[in-house]
C-alpha positions, 0 to 999 in steps of 0.5 A: 499499500502506498502513502497516496492510497492511505491519504486517499482513504483518509481524505474520503472518510474525512473530507474537511480534514487536511492529511499528509501521509508519508511512508511506504510498504506497511509503515506510515506517518499520518499528520492530520489537521481538522476540526473533527479532533476538537474536544477529543482526547489523543486516544479518541483521535487515533480511534477515528483514524484506525476506524478507517484503516483497520481493514488494511491493518487486519489484512497486513497491508498496513503494519504500523501507523504513527500519528500527529493529529491536531485541530487547526487552533492547536496547529497554529498555536504550535507555530505552524500554518 
């Protein structure tokens, strides 16, 4: 599975969220910025992403996912954007 394929899956599931996916083979890094993370703890945010990717994790197409998940406000407060 490619980074572009992972990004397409996530973008289709959460069209109002910005995704940047890097990696290849079965290991990926996902950076996401979106309002859907507002009011959610880190684990809840990760569960949203895993919900989309679980089928591919179960099949072995994805082995590891590292995530950086932020609201737009958090992203700006970190000095980005």
